[in-house]
KOLDOVO-462313 format. One record per residue (C-alpha): chain; x negated, y, z negated; residue number from 1; residue in one letter. Coordinates in steps of 0.05 Angstrom, whole numbers, always signed. Example, Ala and Ser with C-alpha at 12.3 -4.5 7.8 and 13.67 -1.06 7.14 Angstrom:
# KOLDOVO-462313
SITE | A | -246 | -90 | -156 | 1 | A .
SITE | A | -273 | -21 | -143 | 2 | S .
//
This chain:
# KOLDOVO-462313
SITE | A | -66 | -337 | -488 | 1 | M .
SITE | A | -68 | -321 | -414 | 2 | C .
SITE | A | -6 | -363 | -402 | 3 | V .
SITE | A | +31 | -327 | -458 | 4 | V .
SITE | A | +12 | -259 | -431 | 5 | V .
SITE | A | +33 | -282 | -361 | 6 | A .
SITE | A | +101 | -303 | -387 | 7 | V .
SITE | A | +112 | -236 | -422 | 8 | V .
SITE | A | +89 | -197 | -361 | 9 | A .
SITE | A | +135 | -239 | -316 | 10 | A .
SITE | A | +195 | -228 | -362 | 11 | V .
SITE | A | +184 | -153 | -369 | 12 | V .
SITE | A | +170 | -144 | -295 | 13 | G .
SITE | A | +230 | -186 | -274 | 14 | G .
SITE | A | +275 | -146 | -321 | 15 | A .
SITE | A | +248 | -81 | -293 | 16 | G .
SITE | A | +263 | -100 | -221 | 17 | L .
SITE | A | +329 | -131 | -241 | 18 | G .
SITE | A | +354 | -66 | -271 | 19 | T .
SITE | A | +323 | -18 | -220 | 20 | A .
SITE | A | +387 | -11 | -180 | 21 | D .
SITE | A | +431 | +3 | -240 | 22 | R .
SITE | A | +476 | +63 | -224 | 23 | G .
SITE | A | +461 | +65 | -150 | 24 | I .
SITE | A | +481 | +26 | -88 | 25 | E .
SITE | A | +441 | +10 | -25 | 26 | R .
SITE | A | +458 | -6 | +47 | 27 | R .
SITE | A | +408 | -24 | +101 | 28 | S .
SITE | A | +414 | -17 | +176 | 29 | A .
SITE | A | +373 | -12 | +240 | 30 | V .
SITE | A | +393 | +49 | +280 | 31 | V .
SITE | A | +365 | +55 | +351 | 32 | S .
SITE | A | +307 | +11 | +330 | 33 | G .
SITE | A | +293 | +51 | +266 | 34 | V .
SITE | A | +302 | +13 | +200 | 35 | P .
SITE | A | +338 | +55 | +148 | 36 | V .
SITE | A | +366 | +45 | +78 | 37 | E .
SITE | A | +420 | +91 | +50 | 38 | V .
SITE | A | +420 | +99 | -26 | 39 | V .
SITE | A | +475 | +135 | -63 | 40 | R .
SITE | A | +505 | +141 | -133 | 41 | P .
SITE | A | +547 | +81 | -150 | 42 | D .
SITE | A | +620 | +98 | -140 | 43 | G .
SITE | A | +606 | +171 | -121 | 44 | A .
SITE | A | +663 | +211 | -92 | 45 | A .
SITE | A | +667 | +279 | -59 | 46 | G .
SITE | A | +615 | +313 | -16 | 47 | R .
SITE | A | +542 | +305 | -34 | 48 | L .
SITE | A | +477 | +333 | -5 | 49 | P .
SITE | A | +434 | +284 | +35 | 50 | G .
SITE | A | +358 | +276 | +36 | 51 | V .
SITE | A | +317 | +236 | +87 | 52 | V .
SITE | A | +253 | +208 | +57 | 53 | V .
SITE | A | +193 | +191 | +103 | 54 | A .
SITE | A | +131 | +150 | +84 | 55 | H .
SITE | A | +59 | +160 | +103 | 56 | G .
SITE | A | +11 | +121 | +148 | 57 | L .
SITE | A | +1 | +49 | +128 | 58 | S .
SITE | A | +62 | +51 | +83 | 59 | A .
SITE | A | +137 | +36 | +85 | 60 | S .
SITE | A | +202 | +58 | +54 | 61 | M .
SITE | A | +188 | +13 | -7 | 62 | Q .
SITE | A | +132 | +60 | -29 | 63 | L .
SITE | A | +182 | +118 | -29 | 64 | M .
SITE | A | +240 | +84 | -65 | 65 | R .
SITE | A | +224 | +120 | -130 | 66 | G .
SITE | A | +248 | +185 | -98 | 67 | F .
SITE | A | +312 | +152 | -75 | 68 | A .
SITE | A | +323 | +127 | -147 | 69 | D .
SITE | A | +311 | +196 | -176 | 70 | T .
SITE | A | +354 | +235 | -127 | 71 | L .
SITE | A | +411 | +185 | -122 | 72 | A .
SITE | A | +420 | +186 | -197 | 73 | R .
SITE | A | +425 | +262 | -193 | 74 | R .
SITE | A | +481 | +260 | -142 | 75 | G .
SITE | A | +446 | +257 | -74 | 76 | Y .
SITE | A | +454 | +210 | -16 | 77 | V .
SITE | A | +384 | +189 | +4 | 78 | V .
SITE | A | +362 | +155 | +68 | 79 | E .
SITE | A | +296 | +118 | +67 | 80 | L .
SITE | A | +265 | +106 | +136 | 81 | V .
SITE | A | +211 | +61 | +164 | 82 | D .
SITE | A | +176 | +103 | +216 | 83 | L .
SITE | A | +143 | +73 | +278 | 84 | A .
SITE | A | +85 | +28 | +259 | 85 | G .
SITE | A | +106 | +19 | +187 | 86 | G .
SITE | A | +146 | -29 | +145 | 87 | G .
SITE | A | +201 | -66 | +182 | 88 | A .
SITE | A | +193 | -25 | +245 | 89 | S .
SITE | A | +171 | -65 | +305 | 90 | R .
SITE | A | +152 | -3 | +345 | 91 | E .
SITE | A | +80 | +18 | +359 | 92 | R .
SITE | A | +54 | +83 | +330 | 93 | L .
SITE | A | +12 | +116 | +385 | 94 | P .
SITE | A | -60 | +130 | +366 | 95 | D .
SITE | A | -47 | +110 | +293 | 96 | L .
SITE | A | -8 | +174 | +281 | 97 | G .
SITE | A | -58 | +223 | +310 | 98 | D .
SITE | A | -40 | +265 | +371 | 99 | G .
SITE | A | +19 | +291 | +411 | 100 | P .
SITE | A | +46 | +222 | +429 | 101 | A .
SITE | A | +48 | +202 | +356 | 102 | A .
SITE | A | +81 | +267 | +336 | 103 | D .
SITE | A | +135 | +257 | +389 | 104 | A .
SITE | A | +148 | +186 | +365 | 105 | R .
SITE | A | +154 | +208 | +292 | 106 | L .
SITE | A | +199 | +266 | +311 | 107 | D .
SITE | A | +244 | +218 | +349 | 108 | R .
SITE | A | +248 | +170 | +289 | 109 | D .
SITE | A | +263 | +227 | +241 | 110 | L .
SITE | A | +317 | +253 | +287 | 111 | D .
SITE | A | +350 | +184 | +288 | 112 | V .
SITE | A | +348 | +182 | +212 | 113 | A .
SITE | A | +375 | +253 | +204 | 114 | V .
SITE | A | +432 | +242 | +252 | 115 | R .
SITE | A | +450 | +177 | +219 | 116 | H .
SITE | A | +451 | +207 | +149 | 117 | L .
SITE | A | +491 | +267 | +173 | 118 | R .
SITE | A | +543 | +219 | +199 | 119 | A .
SITE | A | +550 | +183 | +132 | 120 | V .
SITE | A | +618 | +199 | +102 | 121 | P .
SITE | A | +613 | +250 | +46 | 122 | G .
SITE | A | +544 | +278 | +63 | 123 | V .
SITE | A | +542 | +354 | +62 | 124 | D .
SITE | A | +476 | +385 | +83 | 125 | G .
SITE | A | +408 | +354 | +96 | 126 | I .
SITE | A | +340 | +360 | +63 | 127 | G .
SITE | A | +275 | +326 | +81 | 128 | L .
SITE | A | +219 | +295 | +39 | 129 | L .
SITE | A | +155 | +264 | +65 | 130 | G .
SITE | A | +88 | +239 | +43 | 131 | H .
SITE | A | +21 | +246 | +80 | 132 | S .
SITE | A | +35 | +232 | +154 | 133 | M .
SITE | A | +109 | +234 | +137 | 134 | G .
SITE | A | +100 | +301 | +102 | 135 | A .
SITE | A | +69 | +332 | +164 | 136 | A .
SITE | A | +126 | +302 | +205 | 137 | A .
SITE | A | +182 | +331 | +161 | 138 | V .
SITE | A | +149 | +400 | +161 | 139 | V .
SITE | A | +144 | +398 | +237 | 140 | R .
SITE | A | +216 | +373 | +244 | 141 | Y .
SITE | A | +246 | +422 | +195 | 142 | A .
SITE | A | +209 | +481 | +228 | 143 | S .
SITE | A | +244 | +463 | +293 | 144 | A .
SITE | A | +312 | +451 | +261 | 145 | H .
SITE | A | +333 | +509 | +217 | 146 | P .
SITE | A | +396 | +471 | +196 | 147 | E .
SITE | A | +351 | +430 | +149 | 148 | V .
SITE | A | +366 | +462 | +81 | 149 | A .
SITE | A | +302 | +446 | +44 | 150 | A .
SITE | A | +236 | +408 | +55 | 151 | T .
SITE | A | +187 | +375 | +7 | 152 | V .
SITE | A | +118 | +358 | +34 | 153 | A .
SITE | A | +73 | +315 | -9 | 154 | I .
SITE | A | -1 | +310 | +11 | 155 | S .
SITE | A | +9 | +333 | +82 | 156 | Q .
SITE | A | -61 | +361 | +87 | 157 | G .
SITE | A | -82 | +421 | +130 | 158 | T .
SITE | A | -36 | +436 | +189 | 159 | M .
SITE | A | -6 | +496 | +225 | 160 | P .
SITE | A | +47 | +531 | +183 | 161 | F .
SITE | A | +96 | +585 | +203 | 162 | S .
SITE | A | +115 | +645 | +160 | 163 | A .
SITE | A | +188 | +637 | +180 | 164 | S .
SITE | A | +200 | +563 | +172 | 165 | G .
SITE | A | +218 | +513 | +148 | 166 | P .
SITE | A | +271 | +536 | +99 | 167 | R .
SITE | A | +255 | +528 | +25 | 168 | D .
SITE | A | +189 | +491 | +28 | 169 | L .
SITE | A | +157 | +456 | -32 | 170 | L .
SITE | A | +86 | +430 | -23 | 171 | L .
SITE | A | +56 | +380 | -72 | 172 | V .
SITE | A | -14 | +350 | -76 | 173 | A .
SITE | A | -52 | +309 | -127 | 174 | G .
SITE | A | -109 | +340 | -166 | 175 | G .
SITE | A | -154 | +280 | -149 | 176 | L .
SITE | A | -140 | +281 | -74 | 177 | E .
SITE | A | -191 | +303 | -22 | 178 | F .
SITE | A | -198 | +379 | -20 | 179 | A .
SITE | A | -161 | +383 | +47 | 180 | G .
SITE | A | -96 | +359 | +15 | 181 | Y .
SITE | A | -100 | +409 | -41 | 182 | R .
SITE | A | -118 | +465 | +7 | 183 | E .
SITE | A | -61 | +446 | +52 | 184 | G .
SITE | A | -10 | +458 | -3 | 185 | A .
SITE | A | -36 | +527 | -17 | 186 | V .
SITE | A | -42 | +542 | +58 | 187 | Q .
SITE | A | +32 | +527 | +67 | 188 | G .
SITE | A | +51 | +580 | +16 | 189 | V .
SITE | A | +2 | +632 | +39 | 190 | R .
SITE | A | +27 | +628 | +111 | 191 | A .
SITE | A | +88 | +665 | +86 | 192 | A .
SITE | A | +60 | +697 | +22 | 193 | Y .
SITE | A | -14 | +714 | +33 | 194 | P .
SITE | A | -28 | +724 | -42 | 195 | Q .
SITE | A | +8 | +659 | -61 | 196 | G .
SITE | A | -21 | +613 | -114 | 197 | R .
SITE | A | -2 | +546 | -143 | 198 | T .
SITE | A | +53 | +538 | -195 | 199 | G .
SITE | A | +90 | +601 | -174 | 200 | V .
SITE | A | +155 | +602 | -133 | 201 | T .
SITE | A | +159 | +657 | -81 | 202 | Y .
SITE | A | +219 | +680 | -41 | 203 | G .
SITE | A | +293 | +667 | -50 | 204 | D .
SITE | A | +322 | +596 | -48 | 205 | A .
SITE | A | +391 | +622 | -31 | 206 | A .
SITE | A | +363 | +658 | +30 | 207 | A .
SITE | A | +320 | +598 | +51 | 208 | G .
SITE | A | +254 | +636 | +41 | 209 | T .
SITE | A | +229 | +601 | -21 | 210 | A .
SITE | A | +160 | +569 | -22 | 211 | R .
SITE | A | +121 | +536 | -78 | 212 | R .
SITE | A | +56 | +497 | -83 | 213 | A .
SITE | A | +43 | +448 | -139 | 214 | V .
SITE | A | -21 | +410 | -156 | 215 | I .
SITE | A | -6 | +350 | -199 | 216 | V .
SITE | A | -65 | +338 | -244 | 217 | G .
SITE | A | -97 | +269 | -250 | 218 | G .
SITE | A | -63 | +242 | -188 | 219 | A .
SITE | A | -94 | +215 | -124 | 220 | E .
SITE | A | -63 | +205 | -55 | 221 | H .
SITE | A | -16 | +148 | -74 | 222 | V .
SITE | A | -11 | +160 | -149 | 223 | G .
SITE | A | +20 | +229 | -137 | 224 | V .
SITE | A | +83 | +193 | -114 | 225 | L .
SITE | A | +93 | +161 | -183 | 226 | F .
SITE | A | +79 | +221 | -227 | 227 | Q .
SITE | A | +140 | +245 | -269 | 228 | P .
SITE | A | +120 | +317 | -254 | 229 | R .
SITE | A | +124 | +304 | -179 | 230 | T .
SITE | A | +195 | +277 | -187 | 231 | H .
SITE | A | +217 | +333 | -233 | 232 | R .
SITE | A | +191 | +385 | -184 | 233 | E .
SITE | A | +225 | +350 | -125 | 234 | V .
SITE | A | +292 | +344 | -161 | 235 | A .
SITE | A | +291 | +416 | -185 | 236 | A .
SITE | A | +273 | +441 | -116 | 237 | W .
SITE | A | +330 | +407 | -81 | 238 | F .
SITE | A | +378 | +427 | -137 | 239 | D .
SITE | A | +361 | +500 | -126 | 240 | R .
SITE | A | +363 | +495 | -50 | 241 | A .
SITE | A | +432 | +463 | -51 | 242 | F .
SITE | A | +458 | +509 | -106 | 243 | G .
SITE | A | +464 | +454 | -158 | 244 | R .
SITE | A | +438 | +494 | -217 | 245 | G .
SITE | A | +446 | +475 | -290 | 246 | G .
SITE | A | +421 | +404 | -283 | 247 | R .
SITE | A | +374 | +373 | -334 | 248 | V .
SITE | A | +305 | +366 | -302 | 249 | S .
SITE | A | +290 | +297 | -329 | 250 | G .
SITE | A | +354 | +262 | -309 | 251 | V .
SITE | A | +343 | +199 | -268 | 252 | G .
SITE | A | +267 | +206 | -267 | 253 | V .
SITE | A | +238 | +135 | -269 | 254 | R .
SITE | A | +185 | +139 | -214 | 255 | P .
SITE | A | +145 | +78 | -235 | 256 | F .
SITE | A | +198 | +28 | -254 | 257 | Q .
SITE | A | +198 | -11 | -188 | 258 | R .
SITE | A | +123 | -8 | -173 | 259 | A .
SITE | A | +104 | -18 | -246 | 260 | G .
SITE | A | +149 | -79 | -252 | 261 | S .
SITE | A | +120 | -107 | -188 | 262 | A .
SITE | A | +49 | -98 | -216 | 263 | M .
SITE | A | +69 | -136 | -279 | 264 | L .
SITE | A | +92 | -194 | -235 | 265 | L .
SITE | A | +26 | -191 | -197 | 266 | H .
SITE | A | -11 | -193 | -263 | 267 | L .
SITE | A | +30 | -253 | -286 | 268 | A .
SITE | A | +11 | -289 | -221 | 269 | A .
SITE | A | -63 | -277 | -233 | 270 | V .
SITE | A | -61 | -299 | -305 | 271 | L .
SITE | A | -22 | -363 | -292 | 272 | R .
SITE | A | -63 | -385 | -232 | 273 | F .
SITE | A | -114 | -425 | -272 | 274 | A .
SITE | A | -61 | -464 | -308 | 275 | A .
SITE | A | -23 | -480 | -244 | 276 | V .
SITE | A | -87 | -499 | -207 | 277 | A .
SITE | A | -107 | -545 | -264 | 278 | S .
SITE | A | -41 | -582 | -262 | 279 | V .
SITE | A | -44 | -589 | -186 | 280 | L .
SITE | A | -117 | -608 | -178 | 281 | L .
SITE | A | -128 | -643 | -244 | 282 | G .
SITE | A | -196 | -653 | -273 | 283 | R .
SITE | A | -245 | -686 | -224 | 284 | P .
SITE | A | -268 | -755 | -241 | 285 | G .
SITE | A | -340 | -776 | -251 | 286 | G .
SITE | A | -400 | -735 | -270 | 287 | E .
SITE | A | -415 | -668 | -239 | 288 | R .
SITE | A | -466 | -679 | -184 | 289 | G .
SITE | A | -529 | -638 | -181 | 290 | A .
SITE | A | -523 | -585 | -129 | 291 | R .
SITE | A | -580 | -545 | -101 | 292 | A .
SITE | A | -571 | -471 | -111 | 293 | K .
SITE | A | -595 | -412 | -73 | 294 | V .
SITE | A | -651 | -374 | -108 | 295 | P .
SITE | A | -623 | -314 | -146 | 296 | L .
SITE | A | -660 | -265 | -103 | 297 | V .
SITE | A | -625 | -293 | -42 | 298 | L .
SITE | A | -558 | -298 | -78 | 299 | A .
SITE | A | -561 | -223 | -91 | 300 | L .
SITE | A | -599 | -202 | -29 | 301 | G .
SITE | A | -560 | -239 | +25 | 302 | V .
SITE | A | -494 | -203 | +11 | 303 | P .
SITE | A | -530 | -137 | +18 | 304 | V .
SITE | A | -560 | -158 | +84 | 305 | A .
SITE | A | -492 | -185 | +106 | 306 | G .
SITE | A | -458 | -119 | +89 | 307 | V .
SITE | A | -510 | -78 | +127 | 308 | L .
SITE | A | -503 | -124 | +187 | 309 | A .
SITE | A | -427 | -118 | +183 | 310 | A .
SITE | A | -431 | -42 | +181 | 311 | V .
SITE | A | -472 | -44 | +245 | 312 | A .
SITE | A | -426 | -93 | +279 | 313 | V .
SITE | A | -359 | -62 | +259 | 314 | V .
SITE | A | -374 | +0 | +300 | 315 | G .
SITE | A | -372 | -40 | +364 | 316 | V .
SITE | A | -308 | -78 | +349 | 317 | I .
SITE | A | -252 | -45 | +388 | 318 | P .
SITE | A | -201 | -14 | +341 | 319 | R .
SITE | A | -145 | -40 | +384 | 320 | G .
SITE | A | -170 | -112 | +388 | 321 | V .
SITE | A | -110 | -130 | +345 | 322 | L .
SITE | A | -43 | -94 | +349 | 323 | P .
SITE | A | -43 | -78 | +275 | 324 | V .
SITE | A | -82 | -15 | +258 | 325 | G .
SITE | A | -152 | -29 | +232 | 326 | I .
SITE | A | -139 | -103 | +220 | 327 | A .
SITE | A | -188 | -123 | +275 | 328 | G .
SITE | A | -248 | -84 | +249 | 329 | P .
SITE | A | -231 | -104 | +177 | 330 | L .
SITE | A | -227 | -177 | +195 | 331 | G .
SITE | A | -292 | -173 | +235 | 332 | G .
SITE | A | -327 | -139 | +178 | 333 | F .
SITE | A | -310 | -192 | +127 | 334 | F .
SITE | A | -324 | -247 | +177 | 335 | G .
SITE | A | -395 | -223 | +191 | 336 | V .
SITE | A | -411 | -218 | +116 | 337 | V .
SITE | A | -384 | -288 | +104 | 338 | G .
SITE | A | -421 | -318 | +163 | 339 | L .
SITE | A | -488 | -292 | +140 | 340 | L .
SITE | A | -476 | -313 | +68 | 341 | C .
SITE | A | -454 | -382 | +89 | 342 | G .
SITE | A | -511 | -392 | +139 | 343 | A .
SITE | A | -564 | -378 | +87 | 344 | V .
SITE | A | -532 | -415 | +29 | 345 | S .
SITE | A | -503 | -477 | +63 | 346 | W .
SITE | A | -518 | -537 | +18 | 347 | R .
SITE | A | -488 | -605 | +13 | 348 | R .
SITE | A | -472 | -626 | -58 | 349 | G .
SITE | A | -437 | -685 | -90 | 350 | Q .
SITE | A | -361 | -687 | -79 | 351 | G .
SITE | A | -312 | -663 | -131 | 352 | S .
SITE | A | -290 | -734 | -149 | 353 | G .
SITE | A | -218 | -724 | -128 | 354 | R .
SITE | A | -177 | -749 | -69 | 355 | S .
SITE | A | -180 | -703 | -9 | 356 | W .
SITE | A | -105 | -715 | +0 | 357 | K .
SITE | A | -92 | -687 | -69 | 358 | R .
SITE | A | -139 | -628 | -54 | 359 | A .
SITE | A | -102 | -614 | +11 | 360 | L .
SITE | A | -33 | -618 | -21 | 361 | A .
SITE | A | -56 | -574 | -78 | 362 | S .
SITE | A | -86 | -523 | -30 | 363 | A .
SITE | A | -20 | -518 | +8 | 364 | V .
SITE | A | +19 | -506 | -56 | 365 | V .
SITE | A | -31 | -455 | -81 | 366 | L .
SITE | A | -30 | -417 | -15 | 367 | V .
SITE | A | +46 | -414 | -15 | 368 | V .
SITE | A | +46 | -393 | -88 | 369 | L .
SITE | A | -5 | -339 | -75 | 370 | T .
SITE | A | +34 | -311 | -16 | 371 | V .
SITE | A | +99 | -311 | -55 | 372 | V .
SITE | A | +64 | -280 | -116 | 373 | S .
SITE | A | +42 | -221 | -72 | 374 | F .
SITE | A | +99 | -215 | -23 | 375 | A .
SITE | A | +161 | -219 | -67 | 376 | V .
SITE | A | +141 | -167 | -120 | 377 | P .
SITE | A | +112 | -122 | -66 | 378 | A .
SITE | A | +175 | -126 | -24 | 379 | Q .
SITE | A | +218 | -108 | -83 | 380 | L .
SITE | A | +171 | -57 | -113 | 381 | G .
SITE | A | +122 | -20 | -69 | 382 | W .
SITE | A | +109 | -47 | +2 | 383 | A .
SITE | A | +142 | -82 | +59 | 384 | H .
SITE | A | +111 | -152 | +55 | 385 | A .
SITE | A | +146 | -193 | +109 | 386 | V .
SITE | A | +108 | -198 | +176 | 387 | P .
SITE | A | +148 | -174 | +235 | 388 | V .
SITE | A | +134 | -165 | +309 | 389 | G .
SITE | A | +60 | -168 | +327 | 390 | P .
SITE | A | +41 | -172 | +253 | 391 | R .
SITE | A | +59 | -246 | +255 | 392 | V .
SITE | A | +5 | -268 | +302 | 393 | W .
SITE | A | -46 | -216 | +279 | 394 | A .
SITE | A | -44 | -250 | +211 | 395 | L .
SITE | A | -80 | -312 | +236 | 396 | L .
SITE | A | -147 | -282 | +261 | 397 | P .
SITE | A | -152 | -237 | +200 | 398 | V .
SITE | A | -139 | -296 | +154 | 399 | A .
SITE | A | -194 | -338 | +189 | 400 | V .
SITE | A | -244 | -281 | +180 | 401 | C .
SITE | A | -225 | -273 | +107 | 402 | A .
SITE | A | -232 | -347 | +96 | 403 | M .
SITE | A | -302 | -345 | +125 | 404 | V .
SITE | A | -318 | -288 | +77 | 405 | F .
SITE | A | -296 | -324 | +15 | 406 | F .
SITE | A | -327 | -390 | +37 | 407 | A .
SITE | A | -394 | -354 | +45 | 408 | G .
SITE | A | -389 | -325 | -25 | 409 | I .
SITE | A | -371 | -393 | -55 | 410 | E .
SITE | A | -431 | -425 | -22 | 411 | L .
SITE | A | -476 | -372 | -53 | 412 | L .
SITE | A | -446 | -387 | -121 | 413 | C .
SITE | A | -458 | -462 | -116 | 414 | G .
SITE | A | -500 | -492 | -172 | 415 | G .
SITE | A | -496 | -431 | -217 | 416 | Y .
SITE | A | -463 | -427 | -285 | 417 | S .
SITE | A | -393 | -400 | -289 | 418 | A .
SITE | A | -416 | -332 | -313 | 419 | R .
SITE | A | -472 | -325 | -262 | 420 | A .
SITE | A | -425 | -347 | -206 | 421 | A .
SITE | A | -374 | -296 | -227 | 422 | A .
SITE | A | -427 | -241 | -225 | 423 | L .
SITE | A | -451 | -263 | -156 | 424 | I .
SITE | A | -379 | -263 | -131 | 425 | H .
SITE | A | -367 | -194 | -160 | 426 | A .
SITE | A | -433 | -168 | -130 | 427 | W .
SITE | A | -415 | -193 | -61 | 428 | A .
SITE | A | -344 | -166 | -64 | 429 | A .
SITE | A | -365 | -98 | -90 | 430 | A .
SITE | A | -419 | -94 | -37 | 431 | G .
SITE | A | -367 | -109 | +18 | 432 | A .
SITE | A | -322 | -54 | -9 | 433 | L .
SITE | A | -379 | -4 | -11 | 434 | A .
SITE | A | -399 | -24 | +59 | 435 | G .
SITE | A | -330 | -10 | +85 | 436 | L .
SITE | A | -332 | +58 | +53 | 437 | G .
SITE | A | -400 | +72 | +85 | 438 | L .
SITE | A | -373 | +50 | +153 | 439 | A .
SITE | A | -314 | +98 | +145 | 440 | A .
SITE | A | -359 | +156 | +124 | 441 | V .
SITE | A | -404 | +143 | +184 | 442 | L .
SITE | A | -344 | +143 | +230 | 443 | G .
SITE | A | -354 | +71 | +251 | 444 | L .
SITE | A | -285 | +51 | +227 | 445 | V .
SITE | A | -221 | +91 | +217 | 446 | S .
SITE | A | -217 | +138 | +157 | 447 | W .
SITE | A | -154 | +98 | +139 | 448 | L .
SITE | A | -202 | +49 | +105 | 449 | V .
SITE | A | -213 | +100 | +50 | 450 | L .
SITE | A | -139 | +105 | +36 | 451 | L .
SITE | A | -129 | +30 | +32 | 452 | V .
SITE | A | -193 | +18 | -7 | 453 | A .
SITE | A | -155 | +13 | -74 | 454 | P .
SITE | A | -111 | -42 | -44 | 455 | L .
SITE | A | -171 | -81 | -18 | 456 | I .
SITE | A | -207 | -73 | -84 | 457 | A .
SITE | A | -147 | -100 | -122 | 458 | G .
SITE | A | -142 | -160 | -75 | 459 | L .
SITE | A | -217 | -175 | -84 | 460 | L .
SITE | A | -209 | -174 | -160 | 461 | V .
SITE | A | -147 | -218 | -154 | 462 | W .
SITE | A | -185 | -269 | -113 | 463 | Q .
SITE | A | -246 | -264 | -159 | 464 | G .
SITE | A | -203 | -289 | -217 | 465 | V .
SITE | A | -173 | -345 | -174 | 466 | Q .
SITE | A | -241 | -366 | -148 | 467 | A .
SITE | A | -269 | -371 | -219 | 468 | A .
SITE | A | -210 | -416 | -238 | 469 | A .
SITE | A | -221 | -461 | -178 | 470 | L .
SITE | A | -296 | -463 | -190 | 471 | R .
SITE | A | -284 | -487 | -261 | 472 | A .
SITE | A | -242 | -543 | -232 | 473 | L .
SITE | A | -296 | -560 | -181 | 474 | R .
SITE | A | -248 | -549 | -124 | 475 | A .
SITE | A | -277 | -557 | -55 | 476 | P .
SITE | A | -303 | -493 | -24 | 477 | V .
SITE | A | -251 | -497 | +32 | 478 | W .
SITE | A | -195 | -495 | -20 | 479 | V .
SITE | A | -221 | -430 | -49 | 480 | T .
SITE | A | -232 | -401 | +20 | 481 | A .
SITE | A | -162 | -420 | +43 | 482 | L .
SITE | A | -127 | -389 | -17 | 483 | V .
SITE | A | -170 | -326 | -17 | 484 | G .
SITE | A | -167 | -317 | +58 | 485 | G .
SITE | A | -91 | -316 | +59 | 486 | V .
SITE | A | -89 | -270 | -2 | 487 | L .
SITE | A | -133 | -218 | +31 | 488 | L .
SITE | A | -105 | -224 | +101 | 489 | A .
SITE | A | -31 | -222 | +85 | 490 | W .
SITE | A | -29 | -151 | +56 | 491 | P .
SITE | A | -75 | -125 | +111 | 492 | I .
SITE | A | -31 | -154 | +166 | 493 | A .
SITE | A | +35 | -130 | +136 | 494 | V .
SITE | A | +15 | -61 | +111 | 495 | T .
SITE | A | -31 | -34 | +165 | 496 | M .
SITE | A | +7 | +6 | +218 | 497 | P .
SITE | A | +25 | -25 | +285 | 498 | I .
SITE | A | -14 | +14 | +336 | 499 | G .
//
């Protein structure tokens, strides 16, 4: 049944990505060190308004492609940009986006993108759209450049706003975001209209004085980007600002097609893993050897002790020990948990009954398959997934730490039934995630951990399924550690900002 569902998910996901560019055309370039992608209606003629779209911290242009799809199908020329530290950019983002140096760098990258889009033949007028860090950047840039016709800021948080600029400002936040993001949207309106409230448009779009705040219910910090209401509000706002009235609000709104299709391909990879591993590894020969198991109290208690020790240690790991955002502290955290679990639960049991050469060859294939299963759908759907610049070498130490983490968990699970082992694995993984959250709340690690926690949680679940499949095949612990380590480390190395 899992294989059948995997095939269906793969077919539907592949079809979704294969048709995502229907009706639009894309061209990529690197301009003064800034990667950009220009998206426009297929075969469009005449003069069209342009919109530069900027991503947030620990993101890339791929996460924002839904807005390019929506706007291009409505007659806009859209330029997606990878700001310093993100995506395909090889440039460092000073202080991980916090402070005057970071602001100056982001302003410079936005200026490069705006000038490039303005020079594209047929572009008439420029608007800006940004999310989170990118939202604060576009508000700041548009306030200093009154020639920007309209600005959309999504989840920019609290920041200084002027009553006189930028022109025609729409502020959007998710109803499930931290209070500061919701308050920031209202604050932006009230800077010009003190009695302003959400859901009401104030001022005159034709005069450039319009402002509006929208709270999208049921959406958190990333989910707000994929809400149909967000896209309808964005499209209607730019239409009014550029005098393109009379358009149907729902035209071209398919915010989740790319990301949703990519998620289906990820799901297909998870569901087919057991079948592929079984073919590669085969069933081990001989009888299952007796293997000493850690007492249950230790199997459940050691991960807790490991997490607490890791919380204490992570605060002394320099945030800049690796050139990729919080990759160093994250790797160190998982490594400490794994070391403690492995040290307490190390046991020698009978071999799996298969050739080590076959196990090694199978491990290599499974690692490559796991990387491709993450990287290809992500690259096409929601995140830049190809290591560039310092990300390439930062991947190795993070992967080693992640391998230690998963090896420690597998040693704890040794000797237990399939169900009990799955519960121990889930307990340890959930504890690690909770520990990271605690470290962030205590200020021992960057608050960015809280924003990427859903990604880490998804990866831990993904590896939990793979580990259970390998456990059923009595694969060596090192095989499970190798596959899981690369799965966890790859997204961390390629999505965290260079800084």
